[in-house]
C-alpha positions, -999 to +999 in steps of 0.1 A: +130-584-062+152-562-040+165-579-009+154-564+025+178-545+046+199-565+069+204-537+094+168-531+107+165-547+141+134-547+163+144-555+199+124-557+231+137-563+266+116-588+286+120-577+322+099-573+354+096-590+387+067-612+375+089-626+347+110-657+358+147-649+358+154-676+332+131-659+307+143-623+312+164-607+284+162-596+248+138-609+222+131-599+186+096-590+173+083-584+138+077-548+128+043-555+114+024-569+144+050-564+171+048-601+180+078-621+191+095-642+164+083-676+177+112-700+171+138-673+177+123-667+211+123-705+219+159-709+206+171-679+227+155-691+259+170-726+254+205-716+244+214-681+256+208-681+294+245-684+302+256-657+277+263-620+282+235-597+271+256-582+244+263-617+230+226-626+231+217-594+212+244-600+186+231-636+180+195-623+178+205-596+154+220-622+130+189-644+133+166-614+127+184-607+094+175-643+083+138-637+093+137-604+073+152-621+043+126-648+044+098-622+050+109-602+019+112-631-005+086-656+007+061-636+028+056-628+065+062-656+090+075-678+062+106-689+082+086-698+113+060-716+092+088-736+074+104-746+107+071-755+124+061-777+094+096-791+090+093-781+053+128-792+041+124-777+007+112-744+020+140-742+046+166-751+019+153-724-004+153-698+024+188-706+036+204-710+001+190-676-011+201-660+022+236-675+017+238-661-018+227-626-006+254-626+020+281-639-004+272-613-030+275-583-008+297-555-023+319-552+008+316-583+030+329-581+066+338-607+092+304-602+107+288-616+076+306-649+082+293-650+118+258-640+105+256-671+082+270-694+108+246-682+135+216-684+112+225-719+101+230-731+137+196-716+146+178-735+119+197-767+127+189-765+164+152-760+159+149-787+133+169-811+155+145-805+184+114-810+162+128-840+144+129-859+177+091-862+175+074-891+156+087-882+121+086-906+093+121-921+087+122-909+051+114-873+059+139-873+087+166-886+064+158-859+038+160-831+064+193-844+077+206-846+042+196-810+034+212-797+066+244-816+060+246-801+025+240-766+038+266-771+065+291-780+038+283-747+021+297-728+051+332-740+044+331-720+011+322-687+028+355-669+033+349-632+038+376-609+027+393-595+059+402-559+064+438-549+068+441-550+105+471-553+128+480-589+135+485-582+172+472-561+200+489-529+210+488-514+244+486-476+249+521-459+246+537-448+278+533-411+270+496-416+266+493-434+300+513-406+317+491-380+301+459-398+312+472-400+348+480-363+349+448-351+331+423-373+350+436-364+384+405-348+399+426-318+410+443-314+377+439-280+359+438-298+326+409-321+336+383-319+308+354-322+332+341-291+350+321-307+377+338-324+407+314-353+405+322-360+369+359-357+375+358-384+402+335-406+381+359-405+352+389-410+374+375-441+392+364-456+359+399-450+344+418-464+374+396-496+377+398-504+340+436-497+338+447-514+371+422-542+373+417-549+335+380-548+337+357-550+308+331-522+304+302-545+315+322-557+345+330-522+356+293-510+354+281-540+375+304-532+405+285-525+437+293-496+460+309-519+486+330-538+459+363-534+479+368-562+505+395-562+531+410-586+556+442-591+576+466-616+560+484-635+588+510-649+564+520-615+550+511-595+582+493-568+564+458-558+553+449-572+519+422-558+495+403-575+467+372-571+446+349-598+431+339-596+395+303-610+393+267-600+388+256-573+413+241-592+442+220-563+453+205-553+419+172-562+403+153-551+372+139-520+389+174-508+400+189-509+365+172-485+341+199-487+315+188-497+280+220-516+273+223-536+305+258-547+314+264-583+321+292-608+329+306-622+296+309-659+307+314-682+336+351-677+334+347-640+338+335-645+374+367-640+394+384-624+424+411-597+418+437-583+442+435-545+447+464-523+459+460-503+491+461-470+473+434-480+448+412-493+476+415-459+494+407-440+462+375-460+456+365-456+493+371-418+490+348-417+460+321-437+477+321-416+508+325-382+493+316-380+456+292-409+447+262-394+464+233-414+478+214-429+448+187-455+452+206-480+431+235-502+444+260-497+415+293-481+422+294-457+393+267-431+397+260-402+373+251-366+380+214-376+376+217-404+402+214-432+376+239-460+370+266-452+345+256-465+311+277-479+282+267-449+261+278-424+288+311-442+292+317-440+255+310-403+254+332-398+285+362-413+267+355-394+235+358-362+256+390-375+272+405-383+238+397-349+224+414-332+254+447-350+250+477-328+241+486-327+204+520-344+209+503-372+228+477-377+200+505-378+175+523-404+194+491-424+197+484-421+160+520-431+150+520-461+173+484-474+172+471-460+140+443-439+156+438-408+176+413-419+203+415-439+235+387-464+243+378-482+275+390-515+261+425-500+254+429-498+291+423-535+295+448-542+267+474-521+285+467-538+318+472-572+302+505-561+286+519-547+318+508-576+340+524-601+315+556-580+316+556-581+354+550-619+356+579-625+331+601-600+350+596-619+383+608-651+368+577-669+356+580-690+325+558-678+295+534-707+299+530-701+336+526-663+331+500-668+304+480-692+326+480-666+354+469-640+329+439-661+320+428-663+356+432-626+362+414-614+330+386-640+331+396-661+301+392-699+299+422-722+303+421-729+266+418-693+255+444-680+231+438-644+240+469-641+263+492-651+235+481-621+215+496-599+242+530-616+242+545-596+213+533-563+228+552-570+260+585-567+241+574-535+223+563-514+252+580-503+284+552-491+306+565-503+339+582-470+344+548-453+343+525-478+359+532-507+383+518-523+414+536-498+437+508-473+432+517-456+465+547-441+448+527-419+426+524-384+441+497-374+416+474-402+428+479-395+465+473-358+460+437-366+449+430-383+483+417-359+510 
């Protein structure tokens, strides 16, 4: 019997003012009756409330592939039935056959390893909850034994990794310089014809490069995101922005299919903003954003919040408009010819680490400050991946905190 496709995914978004906030989000349904997968819905509501929407969807996608495998081999609803009945033999058969189907793929990827781990954790969690009822001791021991044996199988699943770079590369200096010049709203080489689109791309570029924002964080910013106050100690006006869920938005305001979200608790943070960048954002809000009904900072020509898909298309157009010599430099240095939003976050991290080391911080102290700025946990190893790139790139001649020195930026401010 042919195995069912692992790539079909039936997703629904549970939203609306009548739905409690804790129950809102993504859920998977079967493609036959359009009904929620029962235990997957329970599991998601119990374990995913603190996760970003993208992470929730990824986990549900993996679990759905397990459901589809069980449907194809053992009949519709077979996995939910086996879980509800605590059928240890049936669960073992489903999981073992699924494990074999993953292991025998022609070209396995790192996602297949995550797929198996997530599916096993899902079954383990549900069985653990149900086993706390009045189960006979013998059956409980058999179930625990089966799960222990299946957990041991995971140690044997080593997916062949692709040949990828062992470290992160920031964008070359020539690419950053070209982006600055091209995305200046008054530049003759700007790839966007409409003034609104030019400013939208410019603000997105500046915030991601200078503040190191993730895509989801960028698209959650509110129109009044820049805060200001006089600092008595430094005797000057200071500016900052808060990275958090949009306090003004509700389900009716956000019509985007892929709704942005904060990745984790550690991603909620406060970031300093330069005076020049604060003025640029304010100029956009007052003159080019328009007056949409939603509270989000980035507004499209259609008066809707900027979506992930639109941002991706925007950067595809930007990449295609780069000069040939810049694309060649990007290809030679980074192995590809396009610029993505996350490249700007990488570049920001490299430059900030370079600056911290340059001002005399030890590596440990600099990495800890980097964790706070970019929203990583204190135990995160992400900053270490940027350390090597610091000594390969010299971007401080192109971009630094003294943004006021850039004539091209100031020229764009009325």
